[in-house]
C-alpha positions in Angstrom: 0.0 0.0 0.0 1.4 3.4 -0.9 1.9 6.3 1.4 0.1 9.6 0.8 2.1 12.1 -1.1 0.7 15.0 0.8 -0.3 15.1 4.5 -1.5 18.2 6.5 -1.6 17.4 10.2 -4.2 18.8 12.6 -4.4 19.5 16.3 -6.9 22.3 17.0 -10.2 21.1 18.6 -11.6 24.4 19.8 -12.8 26.2 16.6 -16.1 26.0 14.7 -16.4 27.7 11.3 -19.8 29.1 10.6 -21.1 30.4 7.3 -19.8 33.9 7.9 -17.4 33.9 10.8 -15.2 31.9 13.1 -16.6 31.0 16.5 -14.1 30.2 19.3 -15.5 27.9 22.0 -14.4 28.6 25.6 -11.8 26.2 27.0 -13.4 23.5 29.1 -13.3 24.0 32.9 -10.8 22.0 34.9 -12.2 18.6 35.7 -14.9 18.8 33.0 -14.6 15.7 30.7 -13.7 16.5 27.2 -16.4 15.4 24.7 -15.6 12.3 22.7 -13.5 12.7 19.6 -15.2 12.0 16.3 -13.1 11.1 13.3 -14.9 12.3 10.2 -13.6 10.9 6.8 -14.4 11.5 3.2 -12.9 9.0 0.7 -13.1 10.7 -2.7 -12.1 10.3 -6.4 -12.7 13.3 -8.7 -15.3 14.8 -6.4 -14.6 18.5 -7.0 -18.2 19.3 -8.2 -19.8 19.0 -4.7 -16.8 18.7 -2.4 -16.8 22.3 -1.1 -20.4 22.0 0.0 -19.5 18.7 1.8 -16.5 20.3 3.6 -18.4 23.4 4.6 -21.0 21.2 6.3 -18.4 19.6 8.5 -16.9 22.9 9.5 -20.4 24.2 10.4 -21.1 21.4 13.0 -22.3 22.6 16.4 -20.2 19.7 17.9 -16.6 20.9 18.1 -14.4 17.9 19.0 -13.8 16.3 15.6 -10.9 15.7 13.2 -11.6 15.5 9.5 -9.5 13.6 6.9 -10.2 13.6 3.2 -8.6 10.6 1.5 -8.0 11.5 -2.2 -7.8 8.4 -4.4 -5.5 9.9 -7.1 -8.0 12.5 -8.3 -7.3 14.2 -11.6 -9.7 17.1 -11.0 -9.5 20.0 -8.5 -10.2 17.8 -5.5 -6.8 18.3 -3.8 -6.8 22.1 -4.3 -10.2 22.4 -2.8 -9.3 20.5 0.3 -6.0 22.4 0.7 -8.0 25.7 0.9 -9.9 24.2 3.9 -6.8 22.9 5.6 -5.6 26.5 5.6 -8.8 27.6 7.3 -9.0 24.9 10.0 -6.2 22.7 11.3 -8.6 19.9 12.1 -9.0 19.3 8.4 -6.3 17.1 6.8 -5.7 15.9 3.2 -4.3 12.4 2.6 -3.5 12.3 -1.1 -2.6 9.0 -2.7 -0.9 8.8 -6.1 -2.1 5.3 -7.0 -5.8 4.7 -7.7 -7.4 1.8 -5.9 -10.9 0.3 -5.9 -13.5 2.2 -3.9 -13.5 -0.3 -1.0 -9.8 -0.1 -0.7 -9.9 3.7 -0.5 -12.6 3.6 2.1 -10.4 1.2 4.1 -7.6 3.7 3.8 -9.9 6.2 5.4 -10.9 3.8 8.2 -7.3 3.0 8.9 -6.5 6.7 9.2 -9.0 7.5 12.0 -7.4 8.8 15.2 -6.5 6.1 17.7 -8.2 8.1 20.5 -11.5 8.7 18.5 -14.6 7.1 20.0 -16.8 7.6 16.9 -16.3 7.5 13.2 -18.4 9.4 10.6 -18.2 8.9 6.9 -19.4 11.8 4.7 -19.4 11.0 1.0 -18.0 13.8 -1.2 -21.4 14.6 -2.9 -23.4 14.6 0.4 -23.5 17.0 3.3 -24.4 17.1 7.0 -26.9 19.4 8.8 -25.1 21.4 11.4 -26.4 19.5 14.4 -25.7 16.0 12.9 -22.6 15.1 14.9 -24.0 16.6 18.2 -27.3 14.7 17.9 -25.7 11.4 16.9 -23.0 11.5 19.5 -25.6 12.2 22.2 -27.5 9.0 21.4 -24.3 6.9 21.3 -22.8 8.4 24.5 -26.1 8.0 26.4 -26.4 4.3 25.4 -23.1 2.4 25.6 -24.7 -0.6 24.0 -25.2 1.3 20.7 -22.8 0.2 17.9 -24.1 2.6 15.2 -26.4 5.5 15.0 -28.6 6.5 12.1 -31.1 9.4 11.4 -33.6 10.4 8.8 -32.0 11.4 5.5 -33.1 13.9 2.8 -32.5 12.0 -0.4 -32.8 14.8 -2.9 -36.5 15.7 -2.2 -37.5 12.5 -0.4 -37.1 11.8 3.4 -36.2 8.2 4.0 -34.7 5.8 6.6 -37.8 6.3 8.7 -38.5 2.7 9.7 -38.1 3.0 13.5 -41.1 4.1 15.6 -40.6 7.6 16.8 -41.0 6.5 20.4 -37.9 4.4 20.3 -34.4 5.9 20.3 -32.5 2.6 20.8 -33.5 -0.7 19.2 -31.7 -4.0 19.5 -29.3 -4.6 16.6 -30.8 -8.1 16.0 -34.2 -6.6 15.6 -33.0 -4.0 13.0 -31.0 -6.7 11.2 -34.0 -9.0 11.1 -36.1 -6.2 9.7 -33.5 -5.5 6.9 -33.1 -9.2 5.9 -36.8 -9.6 5.6 -37.1 -6.8 3.1 -37.2 -3.6 5.2 -38.0 -0.9 5.9 -34.3 -0.2 5.7 -32.9 2.3 8.2 -29.1 2.1 7.7 -28.9 3.6 4.3 -25.6 4.7 2.7 -22.4 5.5 4.8 -23.2 9.3 5.2 -26.3 8.4 7.2 -24.4 6.5 9.9 -22.1 7.1 12.9 -19.9 4.1 13.8 -18.4 3.3 17.2 -14.7 3.5 16.4 -13.5 0.5 18.5 -15.7 -1.8 16.3 -14.3 -0.3 13.1 -10.8 -1.1 14.4 -11.7 -4.7 15.1 -11.9 -5.6 11.4 -8.7 -5.5 9.5 -10.6 -4.3 6.5 -13.9 -2.7 7.6 -15.2 -2.8 4.0 -14.8 -6.4 2.7 -12.9 -6.7 -0.5 -14.9 -8.2 -3.4 -18.3 -7.0 -2.2 -19.9 -4.3 -4.4 -22.1 -3.2 -1.5 -19.6 -3.5 1.3 -21.1 -0.6 3.2 -24.3 -2.6 3.7 -22.4 -5.7 4.9 -20.4 -3.5 7.3 -23.7 -2.0 8.8 -25.1 -5.5 9.2 -22.0 -6.7 11.0 -22.2 -3.7 13.3 -25.8 -4.7 14.1 -24.5 -8.0 15.4 -22.1 -6.2 17.7 -24.6 -4.0 19.6 -27.8 -1.9 19.5 -29.0 0.5 16.9 -29.5 4.2 17.8 -31.8 6.4 15.9 -32.2 10.2 15.8 -35.7 11.0 14.6 -34.6 14.1 12.7 -33.3 14.8 9.2 -29.5 15.1 9.7 -27.9 14.2 6.4 -28.5 15.1 2.7 -27.6 12.7 -0.2 -27.8 13.2 -3.9 -29.3 10.6 -6.2 -26.1 9.5 -7.9 -26.2 9.3 -11.7 -22.5 8.8 -12.5 -20.8 5.9 -14.1 -20.8 3.6 -11.0 -24.5 3.9 -10.2 -25.5 3.5 -13.8 -23.3 0.4 -14.2 -24.6 -1.1 -10.9 -28.2 -0.7 -12.0 -27.6 -2.0 -15.5 -25.8 -5.1 -14.3 -28.1 -5.6 -11.3 -25.7 -6.1 -8.4 -28.1 -5.8 -5.5 -30.0 -9.0 -5.6 -27.1 -11.5 -5.4 -25.4 -9.5 -2.6 -28.7 -9.4 -0.7 -28.6 -13.2 -1.0 -25.1 -13.4 0.3 -26.0 -11.1 3.3 -29.0 -13.3 4.1 -26.8 -16.4 4.1 -24.3 -14.8 6.3 -26.5 -13.0 8.8 -29.9 -14.7 8.5 -29.0 -17.6 11.0 -28.0 -14.9 13.6 -31.1 -12.8 13.3 -34.0 -15.0 12.0 -35.8 -18.0 13.3 -35.1 -21.2 11.3 -38.6 -20.9 9.7 -38.1 -17.3 8.8 -34.6 -17.9 7.4 -35.7 -20.9 5.2 -38.8 -19.1 3.9 -36.9 -15.9 3.0 -34.0 -17.9 1.5 -36.4 -19.7 -0.8 -38.1 -16.4 -1.8 -34.7 -14.8 -2.7 -33.5 -17.8 -4.6 -36.7 -17.9 -6.7 -36.5 -14.2 -7.3 -32.9 -14.3 -8.4 -33.4 -17.4 -10.7 -36.5 -15.9 -12.3 -34.8 -12.6 -12.9 -32.0 -14.4 -14.7 -34.5 -16.4 -16.8 -36.1 -13.1 -18.0 -32.7 -11.9 -19.1 -32.2 -14.7 -21.6 -33.7 -12.9 -24.6 -31.8 -9.7 -24.1 -28.7 -9.3 -26.2 -27.3 -6.7 -23.8 -26.9 -9.5 -21.2 -24.2 -11.1 -23.3 -21.8 -8.3 -22.2 -18.6 -9.2 -20.4 -19.5 -7.2 -17.3 -22.9 -8.8 -16.8 -21.5 -12.4 -17.1 -18.4 -11.7 -15.0 -20.2 -10.0 -12.2 -22.9 -12.7 -11.8 -20.4 -15.6 -12.1 -18.4 -14.0 -9.3 -21.5 -13.5 -7.2 -22.6 -17.1 -7.7 -19.3 -18.3 -6.5 -19.7 -16.0 -3.4 -23.2 -17.3 -2.8 -22.0 -20.9 -3.0 -19.2 -20.1 -0.5 -21.6 -18.5 1.9 -24.1 -21.4 1.7 -21.9 -24.1 3.1 -23.3 -26.7 0.8 -27.0 -25.9 1.2 -28.7 -28.1 -1.4 -31.4 -25.6 -2.3 -28.8 -22.9 -2.9 -26.6 -25.2 -4.9 -29.5 -26.2 -7.2 -30.5 -22.6 -7.8 -27.0 -21.5 -8.5 -26.3 -24.4 -10.9 -29.5 -23.3 -12.8 -28.4 -19.7 -13.1 -24.9 -20.7 -14.0 -26.2 -22.7 -16.9 -28.1 -19.7 -18.2 -24.9 -17.7 -18.1 -23.1 -20.2 -20.3 -24.6 -18.6 -23.4 -22.2 -15.6 -22.8 -18.6 -15.5 -23.9 -16.0 -16.4 -21.3 -13.3 -14.0 -22.5 -15.2 -10.8 -23.1 -13.5 -7.6 -21.9 -14.8 -6.0 -18.7 -15.4 -2.3 -18.5 -16.1 -1.9 -14.7 -16.0 1.9 -14.1 -13.5 3.5 -11.8 -14.7 4.9 -8.4 
């Protein structure tokens, strides 16, 4: 793994930058515990279009004890120049710039590896998203008040739609197993994308690679794993904004249909921990039928002969079989789907987009 070619260090935890002026917080009184440190990270590749708005939202937080690291995955646009302007404004902001481009999961893992050793919480902010000013303060309050909480979520404004609202408003803390069960059975989903969540840092550090290599939706798997480690905290308030991504990656993922097979893998991995045997078997059969019928409907479509489509689903089938530990129903369904994929060429070039 290469080292960043540029690193600006930080140490100041007493400043908040508002929209017009700098606000200095008074020093804490002697004997007053210092608020927990939050490590905020933004892994980014060519994110200049919205990055300034993202960075401003972190600097405007009402919660002051944070550090912020932007991990630049060899961007070729103005990303590093934008971040450097912010490092000059606030020494809590740091730029870690890498000269070698790596897959998205690997760049996120660079970010997780860079969080401060003394941080109690970790907050990802994607480069085209932003946080409402009270986001860190509200999420940290829930996590600090409830030591059993492993991750915290909140309502999200997804362009013009508010989502992640599947927890009753009377409940601030729900068992992780209950939320995991709800997600595996088809929702409502309340974990969302990384910007919507606050992680407990010690759990992030427990996994050598917090985002698993080889998974296209590793953020979902990581959230599910966190739910096996503790409870789920929820702030019943809109605290994050996310754009509907229309770039190369999202268009590719939708065209190739990457969600269904990975949902199957997550069900195989976490279903036995969160579901009853009857629930697990019923849901597994439902997902297997749905995935098989979906592939059957793709047979007449010439576009499904593309290298990407065949490569991705062959790889996902291998992953599903590995997760199934020899389950005969899973094996039969995957053999059926694999036979459908045989009509495609084995050596077609792949054009997976960079992230």
